[in-house]
N, C-alpha and C positions, 0 to 999 in steps of 0.2 A: 583801673576799673574797666570792665568790658562794656562796650556800648550795646544796648539792646534796642534794635530797630523796631519801632512800632508803627503799624499802618492803621489808620482810622477808616472804618467803613460805615457809611450811612445809607439808609433807604427809607423811602416813603411810598406807600401803595398808590396814592392818587396824585393828580397834578394840582389839586386845589392848594392855593397859597404859595406855590413855588415861585410865582412872579414877584413876591414881596422881597424887600431888601434883606430882611432877616427872617428866614423861614425855618421849618422843622428840621431840614437837613443841617442848617447852620447851628441850630440849638444842639443837635446831637453831636456835631463835630466839636463844638465848644466844650461840652461836658466831657467828651473823651480826651480832649487835649488837656483839660484841667486834671483829669485822673492821671494821665501820663506824667504831667509836671509834678504831681504829688509823689511819684515814684522815681524822681530824678536821682535820689541818693542810691538807687539800685542800678543806675546807668540807663534808664529808659529815655529814649529820644524819639519824638514824633517825626516820621518821614514827611517830606514836603508834598508828596503826591496826594491828590484828592481823589477819593473813590466814592462818588455819589451816584446812587441810582434813584432818580426821582420819577414817580409815577409808574413804578414797576412792582408787580406782585411778588411776594415771598414764596409763592408756591412753585417757582421754577428757578433753576440755577442759570438759565440763559439770560443773564443781565450783563450789559457791557462792562460796567465798573467792576463787578464781581469777577468776571472772566479775566480782566486785566490784573486784578489782585491775585487770583489763583496762578496766573502766569509768573508773577513776581515771587510768589511762594515757591513754586516749582523751581525757579532759578536760584533759590536760596538767598533772596535779598530782603526777606521779612522774617523777624524773630517772633513777634507777637501781633495778633490782629485784635484791635480794640473796637468794640461796638457798644452802643448805648443800651440795647436790650438784645437778648438772644434771638427773638423773632425778627430783628432787623436783618440778620444774616440769612435765616430761612425759617419757614413755617412747616416744613416737611421733615418728619422724623427720619424718613428714608434718605432724603438729601443730606440731612445733618450727619447721619452715619457715614456717608460718603465723604463729606467735608472733613470730618474728624480723621478718617483714614488718610486723606490727602495731607492734612496738617502734620499728623504723626510721621508720615514718610519723609516730610521735608524738615522735621524738627521744629515746627512752628507751634506756638501756643495760642490759645484763644481766650479772651477776657471780656466779660460783660460788666460794664461800669456800674449800672444800677443794681445788678444782682450778685456781683462779686463772685463770679464763677471762673474757674480756671481748668481747662481740659487736661492739664498735666497731671491731675490727681484723679484717683478712682472715684472719690466722693463727688468731685466736681462733675465727672461724667454722669454719675447716677442722677444727680440733681438736675443737670441739664436735660437728660432724657425725659425725666418726669415733667419738666417745664414744657419741653417741646411737644410732649403728648397732648397737653392741654391746648397748645398753639395749633397743632394739627387738628384736634377736635373742633376748634373754632372754624378752621378753614373748611373742614368737611361739612359742618352744619351750614355754612354759607353756601357751599356747592349744592347741598340738598335743597336749600331754599331756591336757588337759581333753577335747578331742574324742575322743582315743583311749579315755579312760576311759568317756565316754558310750557310744561304740560297743561297748565290751566289756561294759558293764553291760546294754545293750539286748540283746546277744547272749545274755545269761543270763536274759532275760525280765523285767528290771526296768523299772518306770515311772520315767522320769528327770525328772519335774516338768512344770510347765505346767498349763494348764486341761484337766482330763480330759474325754473325750467324754461327751455326754449319756447317762445311764444308769449312770455310774460316779462314785465319789467317791475321792479319794486316800487311801491307807493306807500310810504310810511309803514304801517303794519298790515298792509294788504298788497295785492298785485293788480296791475292793469294789463290789459291785452295789447300786444304789439300786433297790429292787424296783418302785416305781411308775413310774419313768422307764424301767426295763428292759422293762416291759410295753408301753409306748408304742413303744419301738424295735422289738420283735418285731411289733407291729401294723403299723408302717411297712413292714417287709420283706415281711410277708404280703400286705398290700394292694397293694404294687407288683407282686408276682408275679401278682395277680389282674387289676389294671387295665392293667399293661404300659406305663404312661406316667407319668413324673414330673409332667407337667402335670396329668393327671387326678387324681393323688394329691394334688397341691397344692390343687386345686379341691375335692376331697372333704373334706380337712381343714378348709378354710375354711368350707364349707357346714355341717359338723357342729360347728364351734366349737372344734376341737382346736388349741391353741396350743403354743408352745415353753414348757416348764416353766421357772419362774423359779429361778435359781440365783445364788450369790454366789461369786466367785473367792476364792482365799486372800488376795489383796490387798484384798478388800472391794468389788470392782467388780461391780455387778449384771449378770446376763445373762438373756436370755430374756424371756418375757412377751408377745411379739408373735406374729403369724401365721408359719407356716413358709413360707420362700421356696424357690424351686426350687433355688437354690444350696445352701441348708442341707440339703435333702433329698438332693441328690447327695453331699454330704459324709458324711452318715449312711450312705447305701447303699454307699459305697465304702470305708468305714473298716474295715480289717482287725482293729482292736482288738476289735471286737465278737465275733470268733471266738476270743478268748482268746490272741491273738498280739500281738507287738510288731513294728512296722515301723520300719526304719531305712534311709533312702535306698531302694535297690532290693532290700533284703533283708528277709525276714520270719522272726522267731524265735518259738518257743513262749514264751508269757508266763507269769508267776506268777499272773495273775488268772484268774477264771472267765469262761467264754464266755456271752454273752447270746444269740447266734445260732449255730446249728449250721453246720458246714462245707458241708453239702449245700445249705441255703437260701442261704447267702452266695454259693456258686459259681453257683447258678441266677440270682441277681440280677445278678452280674457279667456273665454270658453275655448276659442280656437287655439290660443297659446297653450292652454292646459292640455288639450287633446293631443297636440303635437308633441308636447314634452313627455306625456305618458306613453305615446306610441314609440318615441325614440328610446325610452328606457326599457320597454318590454320587447323590443325587436330582437328576435332570436339570432339574426344574422350578424349582429354587432360582435365581432371577435375581441376587439380591444379598443378602449376609448382613448381619446386624445385630450388629456386634462388641460392642456394649454391652449386649446382651440378658442379663438377670440381674445386671447390674452398676450400672444407673442407678436412683437412688431420688429421691424428693422430699425436701423439708425435714424431714418427719416420719419419714423412713426407710422409707416405703412404696415398694415396687418399682414401676417403670414397665414395662409390657408392650410388647414389640416387635410392631408390627402394620403393615399397609399398606393402601392403597386404590389402585385402578386407575381412571384417568379417560381419556376419549377425548382424543386429541391435537388441540389447537386448530387448525382449518383443515385437518386431515387427512381425506382422502376415502377412505382405504382401511380405515377402521374400526380403525386402530391405537390403542393405549392406552399411557399412561405410568404407571409405578408410583411412588407416593409412599409413603415409609416414615416411621413415627412411633414415638415411645416415649410410651405413653399410660398414665395412671392406671387401675388396675384398675376403679375405680368408673365411669369413663367408658366403658371397653371393655364392661363388663357392663351398662351402662345403668341402674345402680342409683342414680346421682347425676348431676347436670349440672355438678358442680364437679370440678376436678382439672386435671392438666397434659396437654397434647398437644404434645410437643416434636418439631420436624422432625428426623428422624434424621440426614440428611446434614450439617445445620448443627451439631448438638451433637457429632457425630463429628469434624467439621473443627475445632471449637473445642478439643475434648479433645486431638486430635493436635497442635494448635499449642502447647498447654500442656506436653505431654510433650516436644516439641522444644525449648521454652524451657528446660526442666529440663536437657536434654542439652547445650544450648549453654553451660552453666556447669559444666564437669566437676569443678572443685575444690570448688565449693559443694555439688554433688551428692554427691561422695565424703564430705565432712564430715557432711552431713545424714544420709546412709545408713550412716555408720560403716563404709565400705569399708576393707579393708586395702590401702593404696597406699603404696609406697615412693617416694622422690624420683625414682629412675631410671625409675619406671613412669608418671610424670606425662605425658610426651609421648605414650606409648602410650594412656593414658586419654583424652586429647584426640582421638586418631585414632579410637578405638573409639566414643566418644560421637558423633562426626561421622558415622560409618558407620551407627550405629543410628538417628540422626535421619533419614538418607536412607531407611532401611527404613520408618520411620514414614510418610514421604511416599509411597513407592512401593507399599508393601503395608500400607495403613492398617488394614484389617480384622484381619489376622493379628497385626500389631504391637500394636494396642490391646487385642485379646483376651488377649495374653500379658502385657502390662505393667501394664494398668490393673486395680486392684482394685474400686473403687467410684467412681461419679460422682454427686455430690449436686447436684441442681438446686434452689436456694433461691429465695426471692422476688426477690432482686436480685443473686445471685452463683451461680457454678458452681464447685464444689470437686472436684478430681480427686485421688484417692488412688492413687498408683502403688505396686505391690508391690515391696518392697525386694529380696526374694530373686530375683524375676524379673529385675529390673534388674541385679543382681549376676551372674546367670547369663548374661544377654545380653552383658554387658561382660567376661565371663571373670574376675571378681573374687570374693573371699571377703568375707564380712561379719564384723566383730568381734563378740565376745560382747556381748549386750545391745543389738544393733542394732535400731532401730525396725522394726516390721512393714511400715509404709507411710510414704510421703513425700507430703505434701499440697501442691498448688499450686492457687491460686484466681484467679478473675478476676471482675470485676463484669460481669454480663450479665442481660438481662431478655427476657421474651417480649413481643412487640408485633406489631401488624398493619401490614403494608406492602402497600397495595393490598388485594387479596382474600386474600393469603397471611398465615399466622402465621409470624413470623420470630423468630429468636434474635439479639438485638442486644447487642453489647458496650458498655461504658461510654463509649467514644469515638465511638459511633454507627456502628461498622463491623459488617458482617455476617461471621460466621465463614467463610462459603464464598463465593467470587467466582463468581456466576452472572449473566451478562448478562441484563438485562430486555429481551426482544424488543420490547415495546411502546415502551420508551424509545428503543431503537436506531432503530426505524422512525420515531419522532417526530423524531429528529435528522436522519435522511435526508430526511424531509418538509420540515423547516425549510431545509435546504440547497437542496433542489429549488425551493421557492417563492421563496427569495431569488435564486436564479439566474435565474428568470423575471423578477422585479421589477427587478433591476439592469440589465436590457437597456433599460428605459424604454419598452417598447412596449405595456404594459398597466398599468392602475391597480390599486391594492389591492382596491377594491370590485369591479372587473370580474373579477379573478382569484378572489376569494372566491365570486362568483356562479358562475363556471365550475367551481370545485371543490366547490360545494355546501355551503359553510360561511359563517359570518358574517365580516364584515370584521374585527371585534375579535378573534375567535379566530385568524384568519389572522395578524394582527399579533403576537399573543402567541406564536404558533409560530415565526414568522420571526425573532424576537429570539433564539431558541435557536441560530441560525446564528452568533451572536457570543459564545457561551459561551467561557470560558477554556479554552485547550488542555488544561490539566491536568484540568479537569472533564470534557471530552469523552472524554479517554483513560480516565478512571475509569469513566464510564458504559459505554463500549464493553467494558471488562474486567469489568464487574459489581462494581466496588469503590466505588460511590458511597455516601453516607451512607444509613442505613436511613430509609425514609419518603419518599425521593425517587422520585416516581411521575409518570406522565403528567399526572395531575390537579394535583399540586403545582407542576409546572413551567409549567402553562398558566393558573394563576390570575392575575387582574389585579393588577398592582403588586407582585408578590412577588419579582421578580428584579432585582437591582441590575446596572447596566452595568459596575460595577467588578469586575475579575477577582479581586482578593483577597477582596472581599466575597462573591463567588460561591463561592470555595473555602471560606470560613468557613461558609457555609450548606449547601453540597452535598457536601462531602468529610468523611470521618472525621478526627478530631483528629490521629491519628498521621501521616496523609498530609500534613496541613497543616504539622505540625512539621518534616517532612523537607524 
């Protein structure tokens, strides 16, 4: 008789009673063990490993014991998972669908002792889905009650937890002023009204050595200690909490805490901020925005400043100029150091847009990572909304990136994009579960390198983030075809043609061989999708180009193009 390996999983939402010698988890395990024993004639045997999750909600799959159990399932060491009730495994219909897919892929069945369900049959699946619908309904009702309680509490002016703003410390359901930090907050408001610019305020703070005070969250996480960034200053200047009020969504209520900034000063700052924002948006001279301004940092967390330079158009006789945008380390911008980053703006923006689109191409994985509330009947709609948002990222890159991206970290060999979970949920028309992460990170290997005279951002497969045809390379291909067209007629020798064109015979020969490049390579160069580092100089070097088309593709095209 074949042995059927059975793993018992138990869970309890609260910690209450877990300290007892015989608690709810023990009772669940005992009932499951008895059920397995009743099936001994079928070869059922309980595995000795204990999979208990005490004090953990069924609204998430991030539970230690469950993750260990899923690892055993993936390894093929479990045949049947036995639980006391279905909702012990999960209360989310979305999570349950994912679990069933995982179990099916591993050939593992799922049994509920008190409900006698088995996922190996279609009727069992239908009944389980109906049962879980009610379990999820109960969880959603509970979440609504919590949201209503938070809204009601804030309407009464209570502080409902989280990291308090700089200048305050938590005090039960209210806030108390931290005098030293409050003095700094008043200084920031007063200096902004004098300077009239967040940028000037940021520079003044940096020059005078004023930094963000160090703090520690309730969870022990250190905060502050670095220079004020423009984004942090905007958050301080717009925070209504400093006026002794509590904000909740679009509403503002009188708070139980004392004010740090008076209403007149706060209103004056908001007016000035609004005037400057309107002026910036309507300025006719703004040719192209930098959507990652204030969002892009280096590996040490230091912000990069959006800047640009204008250079004359090559070969242009009308005095026209082309505008090149960059994100630059502040030390380089202020010429206080010759080290730092200078990242081409269009290339990093194209790379970030590609990573955001990659996230949107996997709707189910995105929903799970962001803890979105998604029912099974909403899955098709989720796919459609993600596809629509991906198109918006392509067509309206600046607006989409500014709305969805929180920070972009340019490291030594990688770029990490942190997308704002709340912004993604709003764009997709979804709600986040309680405890959802603030951001979702996606990374890719990329490095800054020189390609010809330009500094380029290159991905790990040798591809450039943005397809921009190299005019010099295109002209070289045209020249190669033209010279070969003359030589193939047989009316002039290579040396005579070289003399007529004013080049050496060896150079002409090296250029003519480009007329025989692989079609895929020619297509890539014309579209600007060749491997980084492919330049006029590299293609005309002696002995560097193989006549074999596959070898040319290996050398001149990015890896992902070759794989296709």
